[in-house]
DSSP file (Angstrom, degrees, kcal/mol; ACC not computed):
  #  RESIDUE AA STRUCTURE BP1 BP2  ACC     N-H-->O    O-->H-N    N-H-->O    O-->H-N    TCO  KAPPA ALPHA  PHI   PSI    X-CA   Y-CA   Z-CA
    1    1 A M    >         0   0    0      0, 0.0     3,-0.5     0, 0.0     0, 0.0   0.000 360.0 360.0 360.0 173.7    0.0    0.0    0.0
    2    2 A A  T 3   +     0   0    0      1,-0.2     5,-0.1     3,-0.0     8,-0.0  -0.112 360.0  98.5 -96.2  36.1    1.0    3.6   -0.2
    3    3 A T  T 3   +     0   0    0      3,-0.0    -1,-0.2     4,-0.0     0, 0.0   0.327  53.9 110.8-102.2   8.9    1.2    4.1    3.6
    4    4 A Q  S X  S-     0   0    0     -3,-0.5     3,-1.7     1,-0.1     4,-0.2  -0.437  80.7-114.4 -80.0 157.7    5.0    3.7    3.7
    5    5 A P  G >  S+     0   0    0      0, 0.0     3,-0.5     0, 0.0    -1,-0.1   0.814 116.8  48.9 -60.4 -31.2    7.1    6.8    4.5
    6    6 A D  G >  S+     0   0    0      1,-0.2     3,-1.4     2,-0.1     4,-0.2   0.158  75.9 109.1 -95.9  20.6    8.7    6.8    1.1
    7    7 A A  G X>  +     0   0    0     -3,-1.7     3,-1.3     1,-0.3     4,-0.6   0.690  63.9  73.9 -68.4 -18.8    5.3    6.5   -0.7
    8    8 A S  G <4 S+     0   0    0     -3,-0.5    -1,-0.3     1,-0.2    -2,-0.1   0.675  91.2  56.2 -70.9 -14.9    5.8   10.1   -1.9
    9    9 A I  G <> S+     0   0    0     -3,-1.4     4,-1.6     1,-0.1    -1,-0.2   0.460  86.7  80.3 -93.4  -1.0    8.4    9.0   -4.4
   10   10 A F  H <> S+     0   0    0     -3,-1.3     4,-2.4     2,-0.2     5,-0.2   0.938  92.3  47.1 -70.9 -47.4    6.1    6.5   -6.1
   11   11 A L  H  X S+     0   0    0     -4,-0.6     4,-2.8     2,-0.2     5,-0.2   0.938 112.4  47.1 -63.0 -47.3    4.2    9.0   -8.3
   12   12 A P  H  > S+     0   0    0      0, 0.0     4,-2.8     0, 0.0     5,-0.2   0.910 113.1  50.5 -62.9 -37.1    7.3   10.9   -9.5
   13   13 A K  H  X S+     0   0    0     -4,-1.6     4,-2.6     2,-0.2    -2,-0.2   0.910 111.7  47.9 -65.1 -39.2    9.0    7.6  -10.4
   14   14 A K  H  X S+     0   0    0     -4,-2.4     4,-2.4     2,-0.2    -1,-0.2   0.937 114.3  46.1 -64.7 -46.1    5.9    6.5  -12.3
   15   15 A L  H  X S+     0   0    0     -4,-2.8     4,-2.5     2,-0.2    -2,-0.2   0.894 113.4  48.5 -62.5 -41.1    5.7    9.7  -14.1
   16   16 A L  H  X S+     0   0    0     -4,-2.8     4,-2.7    -5,-0.2     5,-0.2   0.918 111.8  50.7 -64.3 -45.9    9.4    9.8  -14.9
   17   17 A G  H  X S+     0   0    0     -4,-2.6     4,-2.1    -5,-0.2    -2,-0.2   0.931 111.9  46.3 -59.1 -46.8    9.2    6.2  -16.1
   18   18 A M  H  X S+     0   0    0     -4,-2.4     4,-2.5     2,-0.2    -1,-0.2   0.888 112.4  50.6 -61.9 -42.5    6.3    7.0  -18.4
   19   19 A L  H  X S+     0   0    0     -4,-2.5     4,-2.9     2,-0.2     5,-0.2   0.890 109.7  50.4 -64.3 -39.7    8.0   10.1  -19.7
   20   20 A L  H  X S+     0   0    0     -4,-2.7     4,-2.6     2,-0.2    -2,-0.2   0.893 110.5  50.4 -63.3 -39.5   11.2    8.1  -20.5
   21   21 A I  H  X S+     0   0    0     -4,-2.1     4,-2.4    -5,-0.2    -2,-0.2   0.937 113.1  45.8 -64.7 -47.5    9.1    5.5  -22.3
   22   22 A L  H  X S+     0   0    0     -4,-2.5     4,-2.3     2,-0.2    -2,-0.2   0.954 115.6  44.7 -62.6 -48.3    7.4    8.2  -24.4
   23   23 A V  H  X S+     0   0    0     -4,-2.9     4,-3.1     1,-0.2     5,-0.3   0.915 112.2  53.2 -61.6 -41.3   10.5   10.1  -25.2
   24   24 A G  H  X S+     0   0    0     -4,-2.6     4,-2.4    -5,-0.2    -1,-0.2   0.878 109.2  49.4 -57.3 -41.1   12.3    6.8  -26.0
   25   25 A L  H  X S+     0   0    0     -4,-2.4     4,-2.2     2,-0.2    -1,-0.2   0.929 113.8  45.1 -62.7 -46.0    9.6    5.8  -28.4
   26   26 A V  H  X S+     0   0    0     -4,-2.3     4,-2.5     2,-0.2    -2,-0.2   0.932 115.6  45.8 -68.4 -46.5    9.6    9.2  -30.2
   27   27 A V  H  X S+     0   0    0     -4,-3.1     4,-2.4     1,-0.2    16,-0.2   0.904 114.2  48.9 -61.7 -42.2   13.4    9.3  -30.4
   28   28 A G  H  X S+     0   0    0     -4,-2.4     4,-1.9    -5,-0.3    -2,-0.2   0.894 110.5  50.6 -65.4 -40.2   13.6    5.8  -31.5
   29   29 A A  H  X S+     0   0    0     -4,-2.2     4,-2.6     2,-0.2     5,-0.2   0.905 111.5  47.8 -63.1 -45.5   11.0    6.3  -34.2
   30   30 A I  H  X S+     0   0    0     -4,-2.5     4,-2.5     1,-0.2    -1,-0.2   0.911 109.6  53.5 -63.4 -39.3   12.8    9.4  -35.5
   31   31 A G  H  <>S+     0   0    0     -4,-2.4     5,-2.7     8,-0.2     9,-0.3   0.858 111.3  46.1 -64.4 -35.5   16.0    7.4  -35.5
   32   32 A V  H ><5S+     0   0    0     -4,-1.9     3,-0.5     3,-0.2    -2,-0.2   0.905 113.0  48.7 -68.4 -44.1   14.4    4.7  -37.6
   33   33 A V  H 3<5S+     0   0    0     -4,-2.6    -2,-0.2     1,-0.2    -1,-0.2   0.916 118.1  39.7 -63.4 -43.2   12.8    7.1  -40.0
   34   34 A Q  T 3<5S-     0   0    0     -4,-2.5    -1,-0.2    -5,-0.2    -2,-0.2   0.411 108.8-123.5 -89.1   2.1   16.0    9.1  -40.5
   35   35 A Q  T < 5 +     0   0    0     -3,-0.5     2,-0.7    -4,-0.2    -3,-0.2   0.889  58.2 152.1  58.6  41.0   18.1    5.9  -40.6
   36   36 A S     >< -     0   0    0     -5,-2.7     4,-2.0    -6,-0.2    -1,-0.2  -0.909  34.1-164.2-106.1 112.6   20.3    7.1  -37.7
   37   37 A G  H  > S+     0   0    0     -2,-0.7     4,-2.5     1,-0.2     5,-0.2   0.862  88.3  55.5 -61.8 -37.8   21.8    4.4  -35.6
   38   38 A R  H  > S+     0   0    0      2,-0.2     4,-2.6     1,-0.2    -1,-0.2   0.919 109.9  44.6 -67.7 -43.9   22.6    6.7  -32.8
   39   39 A L  H  > S+     0   0    0      2,-0.2     4,-2.5     1,-0.2    -8,-0.2   0.902 113.6  51.4 -65.1 -39.9   19.1    8.1  -32.4
   40   40 A T  H  X S+     0   0    0     -4,-2.0     4,-2.1    -9,-0.3    -2,-0.2   0.929 112.4  43.9 -63.2 -45.6   17.7    4.7  -32.6
   41   41 A V  H  X S+     0   0    0     -4,-2.5     4,-2.4     2,-0.2    -2,-0.2   0.887 113.6  52.9 -67.6 -39.9   20.0    3.3  -29.9
   42   42 A G  H  X S+     0   0    0     -4,-2.6     4,-2.4    -5,-0.2    -2,-0.2   0.909 109.3  48.8 -60.2 -41.5   19.4    6.4  -27.7
   43   43 A G  H  X S+     0   0    0     -4,-2.5     4,-2.4   -16,-0.2    -2,-0.2   0.886 111.0  50.1 -65.2 -38.6   15.6    5.9  -28.0
   44   44 A I  H  X S+     0   0    0     -4,-2.1     4,-2.4     2,-0.2    -2,-0.2   0.899 110.8  50.2 -66.7 -38.9   16.0    2.1  -27.1
   45   45 A I  H  X S+     0   0    0     -4,-2.4     4,-2.4     2,-0.2    -2,-0.2   0.938 112.4  45.7 -63.8 -48.3   18.1    3.1  -24.1
   46   46 A L  H  X S+     0   0    0     -4,-2.4     4,-2.3     2,-0.2    -2,-0.2   0.891 113.1  51.3 -60.8 -40.6   15.5    5.7  -22.9
   47   47 A L  H  X S+     0   0    0     -4,-2.4     4,-2.1     1,-0.2    -2,-0.2   0.907 111.2  47.3 -64.1 -42.0   12.8    3.2  -23.4
   48   48 A A  H  X S+     0   0    0     -4,-2.4     4,-2.6     2,-0.2    -2,-0.2   0.884 110.3  52.3 -68.0 -38.6   14.6    0.6  -21.4
   49   49 A A  H  X S+     0   0    0     -4,-2.4     4,-2.3     2,-0.2    -2,-0.2   0.906 110.7  47.6 -64.3 -41.2   15.3    3.0  -18.6
   50   50 A G  H  X S+     0   0    0     -4,-2.3     4,-1.9     2,-0.2    -2,-0.2   0.896 112.5  48.8 -66.7 -38.3   11.7    4.0  -18.3
   51   51 A A  H  X S+     0   0    0     -4,-2.1     4,-2.4     2,-0.2    -2,-0.2   0.904 110.4  51.7 -64.1 -41.2   10.6    0.4  -18.3
   52   52 A L  H  X S+     0   0    0     -4,-2.6     4,-2.8     2,-0.2     5,-0.2   0.918 108.4  51.4 -63.7 -43.9   13.2   -0.4  -15.7
   53   53 A L  H  X S+     0   0    0     -4,-2.3     4,-1.9     1,-0.2    -1,-0.2   0.904 112.4  45.6 -58.2 -43.2   11.8    2.4  -13.5
   54   54 A L  H  X S+     0   0    0     -4,-1.9     4,-2.1     2,-0.2    -1,-0.2   0.879 112.5  51.0 -69.3 -37.0    8.3    1.2  -13.8
   55   55 A A  H  X S+     0   0    0     -4,-2.4     4,-2.3     2,-0.2    -2,-0.2   0.903 110.4  48.4 -66.9 -41.4    9.3   -2.4  -13.1
   56   56 A L  H  X S+     0   0    0     -4,-2.8     4,-2.5     2,-0.2     5,-0.2   0.874 110.4  52.5 -66.9 -35.1   11.3   -1.4  -10.0
   57   57 A K  H  X S+     0   0    0     -4,-1.9     4,-2.1    -5,-0.2    -2,-0.2   0.926 110.8  47.0 -62.9 -44.2    8.3    0.6   -8.7
   58   58 A I  H  X S+     0   0    0     -4,-2.1     4,-1.6     2,-0.2    -2,-0.2   0.916 113.1  48.7 -64.7 -44.0    6.0   -2.4   -9.2
   59   59 A V  H  < S+     0   0    0     -4,-2.3     4,-0.3     1,-0.2    -2,-0.2   0.910 113.1  47.3 -62.7 -44.1    8.4   -4.8   -7.4
   60   60 A R  H >< S+     0   0    0     -4,-2.5     3,-1.0     1,-0.2    -1,-0.2   0.880 110.7  52.1 -71.3 -34.4    8.9   -2.4   -4.5
   61   61 A R  H 3< S+     0   0    0     -4,-2.1    -1,-0.2     1,-0.2    -2,-0.2   0.832 108.3  52.2 -69.1 -30.6    5.1   -1.9   -4.2
   62   62 A N  T 3< S+     0   0    0     -4,-1.6    -1,-0.2    -5,-0.1    -2,-0.2   0.403  82.0 111.5 -87.9   3.1    4.5   -5.6   -4.1
   63   63 A Q  S <  S-     0   0    0     -3,-1.0     2,-0.0    -4,-0.3    -3,-0.0  -0.505  76.1-107.0 -74.3 144.0    7.0   -6.3   -1.3
   64   64 A P        -     0   0    0      0, 0.0    -1,-0.1     0, 0.0    -2,-0.0  -0.348  40.8 -92.1 -69.1 154.3    5.3   -7.4    2.0
   65   65 A D        -     0   0    0      1,-0.1     2,-2.0     2,-0.0   -61,-0.0  -0.444  32.1-127.4 -66.5 132.7    5.3   -5.0    4.9
   66   66 A P              0   0    0      0, 0.0    -1,-0.1     0, 0.0    -3,-0.0  -0.451 360.0 360.0 -79.8  69.5    8.3   -5.5    7.3
   67   67 A R              0   0    0     -2,-2.0    -2,-0.0     0, 0.0     0, 0.0   0.420 360.0 360.0 -94.0 360.0    6.3   -5.8   10.5
């Protein structure tokens, strides 16, 4: 649940993860259209970073309470 002391960082992490995924998709698409390897790889890296942030948020949220 969101009753933990560090629960206030869940929303910014989620928003940052979603933003990184969105920017990664756009940059990757531009890289593919312009046939630029650097832009495509940069977009993939941003996409992976966003997905990693969201996955870490989900894993942390699903941990049992340390009571």
